[in-house]
N, C-alpha and C positions, 0 to 999 in steps of 0.2 A: 589765753596765754600768748604772750608776745613771742614772736619767732626769735628775736635777738636774745631773749632770756634762755631759750632752749639751746642756742648755740653757745652762749657765753658760759653758762653754769647750769647744766641740766638738773643737777640735784636740787639746787635752790628753787628753780622754777617748779619742779615736781612737788617738792615739799610745800611750797607756798600755796599751790593750787589744790593739793590734796588735803592739807591740814588747815588751811585758811590762815590769814595773817595773824589773828589773835592767838591762836593755839601755838603757832610758830614763835611768836614773841614771848609767850609764857615759857616755852622750852628754853629760849635764849636767856631769859631772866633767871631761870633755874641754874643754868650754866654759870652766869655771873655770880649768883649767890654761893654756889659750890666753890668757886675760885676764891671768893671773899673769906669763906670759912677756913679753907686751907691756907690762905695767905696770912690770916691772923695767927694760925698755929706756927707758921714758919718765921714771921717777921718779929723783930723786937719792937718795943715801944717807939713811937714817933717815926716810924718808917711808913712809906707809902708804896703800895703795890700798884704798878702801872702795867696794864695789859692791853690787848687789842684783839681784834678779829673774832669777837663773839657775836658780832652783829648788833649788839645793843650798847650804845654809848651810855656811860654812867659815871657820875662823880658822887662818891659817898665819903664825905669828909670825916664823919664820925668813925667809920671803920678803916679809913686810910686806903680807899680803893678808887682807882681810876681805870676806866676802860674806854678806849677811843673809838670803839665800834668797828667799822670795816671800811674798806675802800672798794667801790664797785658801782656799776650802774650809773655812773656820772656823779656820784656823791662821795665825799670824803670828809673825815673829821680829823683834827689834829689838836695837839696841845703844846703849850709852852710852859716849861717848868721854871718857876721862880721861887726858890727856897725861902726867900725872905717874906713872901706874902702868905705862905701856908700857915694856918693857925689851927 
């Protein structure tokens, strides 16, 4: 366990080391899927739900879901929205 992880975000460091990376990623994917389901219930056709901070970046064009992931530990994801190119 890196000392900077403990200082910056103790919960993430503990979860990552206790659960291991694969299990933690599965949990985050479950969160994304839950958001997708709720988003489909709330949004009308041809709308796109854009979220972030679930730690797993994802683009699901079929369900109209975008998650930019998170910013931390020297990594960041971003997106640029161009309505004319989304099909």
